C-alpha positions as CSV (number, residue, x, y, z in Angstrom):
1,M,40.6,23.0,-16.4
2,P,41.6,26.4,-15.1
3,N,39.1,27.4,-12.5
4,G,39.7,31.1,-12.8
5,G,37.6,33.2,-10.6
6,S,38.1,36.4,-8.6
7,V,40.0,35.1,-5.7
8,A,43.7,35.1,-5.8
9,N,46.4,35.5,-3.2
10,G,49.8,36.1,-4.8
11,T,51.2,33.0,-6.1
12,L,48.0,30.9,-4.8
13,G,48.4,27.2,-6.5
14,Q,44.6,26.4,-5.8
15,L,44.2,22.8,-6.8
16,I,40.7,21.8,-5.6
17,A,37.4,23.7,-5.6
18,F,33.8,22.3,-5.0
19,G,30.5,23.9,-5.5
20,K,26.8,24.1,-4.7
21,Y,27.1,23.3,-1.0
22,N,24.0,25.3,-0.2
23,S,23.7,24.9,3.4
24,V,27.4,24.7,4.2
25,T,29.3,27.5,6.1
26,L,33.0,27.2,5.9
27,P,35.0,30.0,7.3
28,G,38.0,31.1,5.2
29,D,41.4,31.0,6.7
30,T,42.5,34.2,8.3
31,A,46.0,33.6,7.4
32,Y,47.3,32.7,3.8
33,N,50.1,29.9,4.1
34,G,51.8,30.1,1.0
35,T,53.8,27.3,1.4
36,K,50.8,24.8,1.2
37,Y,48.1,24.2,-1.5
38,Q,44.7,25.7,-1.2
39,A,41.0,24.7,-1.9
40,R,38.0,26.7,-2.0
41,A,34.2,26.3,-1.6
42,G,31.8,27.9,-4.0
43,F,27.9,28.1,-3.3
44,T,25.1,28.7,-5.6
45,S,25.6,31.3,-8.2
46,N,29.1,31.7,-6.5
47,V,27.8,34.5,-4.3
48,N,29.9,33.0,-1.3
49,I,33.3,31.8,-1.7
50,Y,35.7,30.6,1.0
51,W,39.2,29.6,0.5
52,F,41.4,27.6,3.1
53,N,44.7,26.0,3.5
54,L,45.5,22.4,3.0
55,D,48.0,22.6,5.8
56,A,47.0,20.0,8.4
57,P,50.0,18.8,10.4
58,G,52.2,16.6,8.0
59,S,50.6,17.8,4.8
60,P,52.9,18.2,1.9
61,S,54.3,21.5,0.7
62,R,54.1,23.1,-2.6
63,S,56.8,21.7,-4.9
64,V,57.4,21.2,-8.5
65,G,56.5,17.7,-9.6
66,W,53.4,15.5,-9.9
67,H,51.0,15.4,-7.0
68,K,48.0,13.6,-6.3
69,F,45.0,15.5,-4.9
70,T,41.9,13.8,-3.4
71,M,38.7,15.2,-2.1
72,E,36.5,12.5,-0.2
73,R,32.9,13.3,1.0
74,L,32.2,10.7,3.6
75,A,29.1,8.4,3.4
76,S,27.6,10.4,6.5
77,G,27.4,13.4,4.3
78,S,28.6,15.5,7.2
79,A,32.4,15.5,6.7
80,I,34.6,16.2,3.8
81,N,38.4,15.3,3.6
82,F,41.2,16.7,1.5
83,Y,44.3,14.8,0.8
84,V,47.5,15.8,-0.9
85,D,49.6,12.9,-1.9
86,G,47.6,10.7,0.2
87,I,48.1,12.6,3.3
88,L,45.0,14.1,5.1
89,S,45.7,17.8,4.8
90,R,42.3,19.2,5.8
91,A,39.2,17.8,7.4
92,I,35.7,19.8,7.4
93,T,33.2,18.3,9.7
94,D,29.7,19.2,10.8
95,V,28.4,20.1,7.4
96,A,24.9,19.9,6.1
97,V,25.1,19.1,2.4
98,E,22.0,19.8,0.4
99,S,23.7,18.9,-3.0
100,F,27.2,18.7,-4.6
101,D,27.4,19.3,-8.3
102,S,30.9,20.2,-9.3
103,L,34.6,19.7,-8.8
104,V,37.2,21.8,-10.3
105,L,40.9,21.1,-10.6
106,G,43.3,23.9,-11.6
107,F,45.2,27.1,-10.7
108,G,44.0,30.1,-9.0
109,A,43.9,33.4,-11.0
110,G,47.2,35.2,-10.7
111,S,49.3,32.0,-10.3
112,T,52.9,32.5,-11.1
113,V,53.9,28.8,-10.4
114,G,54.5,28.2,-14.1
115,D,53.0,25.5,-16.3
116,G,50.8,22.9,-14.9
117,W,49.1,19.7,-16.2
118,I,46.4,17.4,-15.2
119,D,47.2,13.9,-15.8
120,G,44.0,12.2,-15.0
121,V,40.6,12.7,-13.0
122,E,38.9,9.8,-11.4
123,V,35.6,9.9,-9.6
124,S,34.5,7.1,-7.5
125,S,32.1,6.3,-4.7
126,G,30.6,3.7,-2.7
127,A,26.9,2.5,-2.7
128,P,24.6,5.2,-1.4
129,T,23.9,5.6,2.3
130,I,20.4,6.2,3.3
131,T,20.5,8.9,6.2
132,T,16.8,9.0,6.7
133,Q,14.5,6.1,6.2
134,P,10.8,6.4,5.0
135,L,8.3,6.3,7.6
136,A,5.1,4.0,7.6
137,A,1.9,5.9,7.2
138,T,-1.9,5.5,7.7
139,A,-4.3,7.3,5.4
140,A,-8.0,7.3,5.0
141,A,-9.3,6.0,1.7
142,G,-9.4,8.9,-0.9
143,G,-6.5,10.6,1.1
144,N,-3.1,11.5,0.0
145,V,0.1,10.1,1.6
146,S,3.8,10.8,1.0
147,F,7.1,8.7,1.6
148,R,10.4,10.3,1.5
149,V,14.0,9.1,1.8
150,A,17.2,11.1,2.4
151,D,20.6,9.8,1.4
152,V,24.2,10.4,0.5
153,G,25.5,9.2,-2.8
154,G,22.3,8.4,-4.5
155,I,21.7,9.1,-8.3
156,T,18.8,6.8,-9.3
157,Y,15.6,6.1,-7.2
158,Q,13.0,3.4,-7.6
159,W,10.2,3.0,-5.3
160,T,8.4,-0.4,-4.9
161,H,5.0,-1.6,-3.7
162,A,4.8,-5.2,-2.6
163,G,8.0,-5.9,-4.4
164,T,6.8,-4.6,-7.7
165,N,8.5,-1.3,-9.3
166,I,6.3,1.6,-9.3
167,L,6.2,3.3,-12.8
168,G,7.6,6.9,-12.6
169,A,8.4,6.7,-8.9
170,N,12.0,7.8,-9.4
171,S,12.8,10.4,-6.9
172,T,13.4,10.8,-3.2
173,T,9.7,11.4,-2.6
174,L,6.8,9.0,-3.3
175,N,3.6,10.9,-3.4
176,L,0.2,8.8,-3.4
177,S,-3.1,10.6,-4.2
178,G,-6.6,9.2,-3.6
179,V,-5.5,6.1,-2.0
180,T,-7.5,3.0,-2.1
181,A,-7.3,-0.3,-0.4
182,D,-5.1,-1.6,-3.3
183,N,-2.4,0.9,-2.4
184,A,-2.1,-0.6,1.1
185,G,0.9,-2.8,1.7
186,D,4.8,-2.7,2.1
187,Y,6.9,-0.1,0.3
188,T,10.7,0.3,-0.2
189,V,12.8,2.6,-2.3
190,I,16.1,1.4,-4.0
191,V,18.8,4.0,-4.0
192,G,21.5,3.5,-6.6
193,N,24.8,4.8,-8.2
194,S,27.6,3.4,-10.1
195,A,28.8,1.5,-7.1
196,G,25.6,-0.3,-6.3
197,D,22.2,-0.2,-4.8
198,T,21.0,0.5,-1.2
199,T,17.4,-0.8,-0.4
200,S,15.7,1.1,2.3
201,S,13.8,-0.4,5.1
202,T,10.3,-1.7,4.4
203,V,7.5,0.5,5.6
204,T,3.7,-0.3,5.6
205,L,0.7,1.8,4.2
206,D,-2.2,1.2,6.1
207,V,-5.4,2.4,4.2
208,T,-8.3,2.9,6.5
209,V,-11.5,2.1,4.6
210,P,-14.7,3.1,6.3
211,K,-16.9,0.0,7.2
212,N,-20.5,-0.4,7.4
213,I,-21.5,-1.5,10.7
214,V,-25.2,-2.2,12.0
215,F,-25.9,-1.8,15.8
216,V,-28.4,-4.0,17.1
217,S,-30.6,-2.5,20.0
218,D,-34.0,-2.4,21.3
219,N,-34.0,1.4,21.3
220,G,-35.9,3.3,18.6
221,P,-38.4,2.1,15.8
222,A,-38.3,-1.6,14.7
223,G,-36.5,-2.6,11.7
224,F,-33.4,-0.5,10.2
225,S,-33.0,3.1,10.8
226,G,-30.2,5.6,11.1
227,P,-28.4,6.0,14.5
228,T,-30.8,7.3,17.3
229,A,-29.6,9.8,19.6
230,G,-30.3,9.4,23.6
231,T,-30.2,5.8,23.8
232,V,-28.1,3.6,26.2
233,D,-25.6,2.6,23.2
234,D,-25.4,6.2,21.8
235,S,-21.9,6.7,23.0
236,F,-20.6,3.7,21.1
237,V,-22.4,4.7,18.0
238,T,-20.7,8.0,18.1
239,L,-17.4,6.4,19.0
240,L,-17.6,4.3,15.8
241,Q,-18.8,7.2,13.7
242,N,-15.9,9.4,14.9
243,A,-13.5,6.6,13.6
244,G,-15.0,7.0,10.2
245,H,-17.4,4.0,10.2
246,S,-21.0,4.2,8.8
247,V,-23.4,3.0,11.4
248,I,-27.0,2.2,11.2
249,R,-29.4,0.5,13.8
250,F,-31.3,-2.6,13.6
251,N,-34.1,-3.4,16.2
252,S,-35.6,-6.8,16.0
253,D,-38.9,-7.8,17.4
254,N,-38.4,-8.2,21.2
255,S,-40.4,-11.6,21.2
256,A,-39.4,-15.1,21.6
257,A,-41.9,-16.0,18.9
258,V,-40.8,-13.7,16.1
259,L,-38.2,-14.8,13.7
260,L,-35.9,-12.7,11.7
261,T,-37.2,-12.3,8.0
262,Q,-34.9,-13.5,4.9
263,A,-35.0,-10.0,3.8
264,E,-33.6,-8.8,7.3
265,M,-31.0,-11.7,7.4
266,D,-29.9,-10.7,3.9
267,A,-29.6,-7.1,4.9
268,L,-27.7,-7.8,7.9
269,N,-25.2,-9.9,5.8
270,T,-24.4,-7.1,3.7
271,N,-22.6,-5.3,6.5
272,D,-18.9,-5.5,7.4
273,L,-19.8,-6.0,11.1
274,I,-22.9,-6.5,13.3
275,I,-22.6,-5.5,17.0
276,V,-25.2,-6.7,19.3
277,G,-25.4,-3.7,21.8
278,R,-25.8,-3.6,25.5
279,A,-29.4,-2.3,25.2
280,A,-30.4,-5.4,23.0
281,G,-33.5,-7.0,24.6
282,S,-33.0,-10.9,25.5
283,A,-36.5,-12.2,24.6
284,A,-35.8,-12.4,20.9
285,F,-32.2,-13.9,21.4
286,G,-33.5,-16.3,23.9
287,G,-36.2,-17.9,21.5
288,A,-36.2,-19.3,18.0
289,Q,-34.1,-16.4,16.8
290,G,-31.2,-17.7,18.6
291,A,-30.5,-20.3,16.1
292,Q,-31.0,-17.7,13.1
293,W,-28.2,-15.4,14.7
294,N,-25.9,-18.4,15.3
295,T,-26.1,-20.2,11.9
296,L,-27.5,-17.8,9.3
297,I,-25.7,-14.7,10.0
298,T,-22.5,-15.1,8.3
299,K,-20.7,-11.8,8.8
300,P,-18.6,-11.0,11.6
301,L,-20.6,-10.3,14.8
302,M,-19.5,-8.8,18.1
303,V,-21.5,-9.1,21.2
304,Q,-21.1,-6.2,23.9
305,S,-24.1,-6.8,26.2
306,V,-23.5,-9.5,29.0
307,F,-27.2,-9.3,29.5
308,L,-27.6,-11.5,26.3
309,T,-25.1,-14.0,27.7
310,R,-26.6,-15.3,30.9
311,S,-28.4,-18.3,29.1
312,N,-25.7,-19.1,26.5
313,L,-28.2,-18.7,23.8
314,L,-25.7,-17.1,21.5
315,G,-22.9,-19.3,22.6
316,W,-20.8,-17.1,24.7
317,F,-21.0,-17.4,28.5
318,V,-23.0,-18.9,31.3
319,G,-22.6,-18.8,34.8
320,T,-21.9,-16.6,38.0
321,D,-21.4,-12.7,38.4
322,A,-18.3,-10.8,38.2
323,N,-17.1,-7.4,39.6
324,N,-19.3,-4.4,39.2
325,R,-18.6,-0.7,39.2
326,V,-15.0,-0.8,40.0
327,P,-12.0,-0.2,37.3
328,M,-11.0,-3.7,36.2
329,P,-7.5,-4.1,35.1
330,L,-7.2,-6.3,32.0
331,T,-4.7,-9.0,31.3
332,A,-3.7,-10.3,28.1
333,V,-3.9,-14.0,28.3
334,T,-1.0,-14.8,25.8
335,P,1.0,-11.5,25.4
336,T,2.9,-12.8,22.6
337,D,-0.2,-13.7,20.3
338,P,-0.5,-11.1,17.3
339,E,-4.0,-10.2,18.3
340,N,-3.0,-9.5,21.8
341,A,-0.2,-7.5,20.8
342,Y,-2.4,-5.5,18.7
343,L,-5.1,-4.9,21.3
344,F,-3.1,-4.2,24.2
345,D,0.7,-3.4,23.7
346,L,-0.3,0.3,23.2
347,F,-1.7,0.5,26.7
348,G,0.9,-1.2,28.7
349,T,1.9,0.9,31.7
350,P,4.0,0.6,34.8
351,A,1.2,1.6,36.8
352,M,-0.8,-1.6,36.5
353,N,-0.2,-5.0,38.0
354,G,2.2,-7.5,36.2
355,A,4.0,-7.3,32.8
356,T,0.8,-8.3,30.8
357,T,-1.8,-6.2,32.6
358,V,-2.9,-3.3,30.3
359,G,-5.3,-0.8,31.6
360,N,-8.3,0.2,33.4
361,F,-11.7,-1.0,31.8
362,D,-14.7,0.4,33.5
363,E,-17.9,-1.7,34.3
364,V,-16.9,-4.9,32.4
365,N,-20.3,-6.6,33.3
366,G,-23.6,-6.2,35.1
367,Q,-25.0,-5.5,38.4
368,G,-24.3,-8.7,40.0
369,T,-28.1,-9.9,39.6
370,S,-29.3,-11.0,36.4
371,H,-26.0,-10.6,34.4
372,T,-23.7,-13.7,34.2
373,F,-20.1,-14.2,33.3
374,N,-18.3,-17.5,33.2
375,D,-16.5,-19.9,31.0
376,P,-16.9,-19.7,27.1
377,V,-18.3,-22.7,25.2
378,A,-15.7,-24.9,23.7
379,G,-13.6,-23.5,20.9
380,G,-13.4,-20.0,22.3
381,N,-10.0,-18.2,22.4
382,I,-9.8,-15.9,25.5
383,L,-7.8,-12.8,24.6
384,A,-8.3,-11.0,27.9
385,T,-9.3,-11.6,31.4
386,G,-10.3,-9.1,34.1
387,N,-8.4,-9.4,37.4
388,G,-6.8,-12.6,35.8
389,T,-10.2,-14.6,36.2
390,N,-13.3,-13.2,34.4
391,K,-13.3,-13.6,30.6
392,V,-13.4,-10.1,29.0
393,I,-12.8,-10.5,25.3
394,V,-13.1,-13.9,23.8
395,E,-13.5,-14.9,20.0
396,F,-14.8,-17.9,18.2
397,P,-14.0,-19.0,14.8
398,P,-16.6,-19.9,12.1
399,G,-17.8,-23.4,12.6
400,T,-17.6,-23.4,16.5
401,P,-20.5,-25.7,17.9
402,V,-22.6,-23.7,20.4
403,R,-25.7,-24.8,22.4
404,T,-24.5,-28.1,23.2
405,G,-23.6,-28.6,19.5
406,T,-26.9,-28.2,18.0
407,H,-25.9,-24.9,16.4
408,V,-22.8,-24.1,14.6
409,L,-21.5,-20.4,14.2
410,G,-21.9,-19.2,10.5
411,G,-19.2,-16.4,11.0
412,Y,-16.7,-15.0,13.2
413,R,-17.8,-14.0,16.6
414,M,-16.3,-11.8,19.4
415,F,-17.6,-11.3,22.9
416,F,-16.5,-7.8,24.3
417,A,-17.8,-7.2,27.8
418,S,-18.2,-3.3,27.5
419,G,-20.5,-2.3,30.3
420,N,-24.0,-2.6,31.8
421,R,-27.5,-2.4,30.5
422,E,-29.1,-1.4,33.7
423,P,-28.1,0.8,36.7
424,T,-28.8,-0.2,40.2
425,G,-32.7,-0.7,40.4
426,G,-33.1,-2.0,37.0
427,T,-34.1,1.0,34.8
428,V,-32.6,1.5,31.5
429,P,-30.9,4.9,31.3
430,Q,-31.2,7.0,28.1
431,A,-27.6,8.3,28.6
432,G,-26.2,4.9,29.1
433,A,-24.5,3.6,32.1
434,D,-20.8,2.9,33.2
435,N,-19.2,3.3,29.8
436,L,-15.7,2.5,29.0
437,T,-12.6,4.6,30.1
438,A,-10.6,6.4,27.3
439,I,-8.2,3.4,27.3
440,G,-11.3,1.1,27.1
441,E,-12.6,2.8,24.2
442,A,-9.3,2.5,22.4
443,I,-9.3,-1.1,22.9
444,F,-12.9,-1.3,21.8
445,L,-12.0,0.3,18.6
446,R,-9.1,-2.0,17.9
447,A,-11.4,-5.1,18.8
448,V,-14.0,-3.8,16.4
449,N,-11.1,-3.7,13.7
450,L,-10.0,-7.1,14.7
451,A,-13.7,-8.5,14.4
452,I,-14.1,-6.9,10.9
453,H,-10.9,-8.7,9.8
454,N,-12.0,-11.9,11.3
455,G,-9.3,-11.9,14.1
456,V,-6.3,-11.2,11.9
457,A,-4.2,-8.4,13.5
458,P,-3.0,-5.8,10.9
459,N,0.5,-4.8,10.3
460,L,0.8,-1.1,11.4
461,G,4.5,-0.3,11.0
462,E,7.4,0.1,13.4
463,P,6.9,0.2,17.2
464,P,8.4,2.9,19.2
465,V,12.1,2.7,20.3
466,I,13.4,5.1,22.9
467,T,16.8,6.6,21.4
468,S,17.5,8.8,24.3
469,Q,16.6,7.8,27.9
470,P,15.6,10.3,30.7
471,S,18.3,11.1,33.2
472,G,17.9,11.5,37.1
473,T,18.7,14.6,38.7
474,N,19.0,16.5,42.0
475,A,16.4,19.1,42.4
476,C,16.1,22.2,44.6
477,T,12.8,23.0,46.3
478,G,11.0,25.8,44.4
479,L,13.1,25.6,41.3
480,P,11.9,24.0,37.9
481,I,13.2,20.6,36.8
482,T,12.9,18.9,33.3
483,L,13.1,15.3,32.3
484,S,13.0,14.3,28.7
485,A,13.2,11.2,26.5
486,T,13.2,11.0,22.5
487,A,11.9,8.0,20.6
488,T,11.6,6.7,17.0
489,G,8.7,4.7,15.4
490,E,5.5,5.0,13.4
491,N,3.9,8.4,13.9
492,P,1.9,9.8,15.9
493,L,3.9,8.9,19.1
494,S,2.2,9.4,22.6
495,Y,4.1,9.9,25.7
496,Q,3.0,9.3,29.2
497,W,5.0,10.1,32.2
498,F,4.7,8.4,35.6
499,H,5.9,9.3,39.0
500,S,6.5,6.7,42.0
501,D,6.9,7.6,45.6
502,G,8.8,4.3,46.1
503,A,5.7,2.3,46.4
504,T,3.2,2.9,43.6
505,F,3.7,4.6,40.2
506,T,1.0,7.3,39.3
507,N,-0.2,8.3,36.0
508,L,0.8,12.2,35.5
509,V,-2.6,12.7,33.4
510,T,-2.5,16.4,33.1
511,S,1.3,17.3,33.0
512,G,3.0,14.2,31.6
513,T,1.8,13.8,28.1
514,N,4.9,15.2,26.1
515,S,8.3,14.0,25.3
516,V,9.5,16.6,28.0
517,L,8.2,16.7,31.5
518,T,8.6,20.0,33.3
519,I,7.9,20.6,37.0
520,A,7.7,24.4,37.2
521,S,8.2,24.4,41.1
522,F,9.9,21.2,42.6
523,Q,8.4,20.1,46.1
524,A,9.3,17.4,48.4
525,T,6.3,15.4,47.2
526,D,7.7,15.4,43.7
527,A,10.8,13.4,44.9
528,G,10.7,10.0,43.8
529,F,11.2,7.7,40.6
530,Y,10.0,8.7,37.1
531,A,9.5,6.8,33.7
532,V,7.8,7.6,30.6
533,L,5.7,5.2,28.4
534,V,6.1,5.8,24.6
535,A,3.3,4.4,22.4
536,N,2.0,4.3,18.8
537,A,-0.5,2.3,16.9
538,V,1.9,-0.8,16.8
539,G,3.1,-1.0,20.4
540,S,4.8,0.8,23.4
541,V,8.0,0.9,25.2
542,T,8.7,2.1,28.7
543,S,11.9,4.1,29.7
544,S,14.5,3.4,32.3
545,V,13.3,4.5,35.8
546,V,15.2,7.4,36.9
547,A,15.4,9.0,40.3
548,V,14.7,12.6,41.3
549,T,16.0,13.6,44.8
């Protein structure tokens, strides 16, 4: 197998050459060492060729006789070792290999070393090493998504979905077009060669299928209609629409004596979720309709308005008042519960009180007058409390007895205290009053998803892991400083930096929302402690706290 070529250096006895390392830059040796063997690297179309001596300390000299030459590419893909008679004679590191497609053993052109023979060639390898794992993904129904893997040593590829091989999915990239709910689930790729197989980590595809939601209100015409702008619930309808859901309104007769018709109940039960909004009138729910909503509505139902709960007619709350017009920190009652992890882990922050406190939730109930807020009926699962006492998010499984046991819930129910129907003075505002904070809105959308799925929390991929912590520093007044952190996990990742003067952590809302925090001109007030919260749709993690002095 003479390699030939145009590179020759006198009596060059070139024994090893390798090709198509497209992204490798190997400088040739500046001085030819004729006492040692040489190797060379060839690139695409042989337009770049570099030779180098196999002359590391202790490497054998050229001599007559049989010699063993070995070229080893390490599993990391970033290093190549050359051996002569089992002695490491050259190591090339920090290479970025795109592909490797040839190995040539032979003598360089112009060689005068005499006859030569090659007694045998052996190619061996270990099982492939995966250098970049595929990442979990979320796609809207009808959209496209791709999974990718990078490896060293792979020859064959087989992607799987829910443990079953995907026909024709035999490359480093899996492309899915027009995804549906059937495409959701777990994916892996099996990378193989003659030495064995290596299976990637399992990643999840979450397919977001728009849901049909009906919003119950006392604004607008009676019966079913499209979303009506300018009502107290308008911001929530918009929030749901922006999340991809289809939303219509339903306005029942606001009378204690008028029942839902069978046609209305049938139409309500065709939706994926029914939300009784903050502006829904209480008269109908306080009368004979209460039994219909409890027993004959079988689809998941969420109640927002604390106005409806004062008489316990829908089986949620009855009793005393709660706080009003102040931000209320929420606390997950059982942080390890999968539902709480889904609802709240994204919003954990060192600025709040206690390890399980998760965020500000504006105006969680009414005016302290007619609105009531107390213990749920038997069978309720409290997911979150406000200030550790008031029940803010509570769920009830189908079959829960309410109204002293005379009614049994026909479907999953969730109470979500999301604001006030009436401002001080009792007038219903057209633009709404005391809406949720941004964090509260995000929790609301998660609660909607939880209610749609009857309280079953979805699996959304890998939580964030901080791989590089921020480092403290000594700063000079007037000069810039930079703090940074890096993390892995399900994309997209969000970053929120916090600063403490030694007493209280403050959320750096405007400047601290990237992986790098830059203070252009350090001042004495900037001294203190810093940390960053990294979050995604699965969870969150807080960095080490570092000092800047």
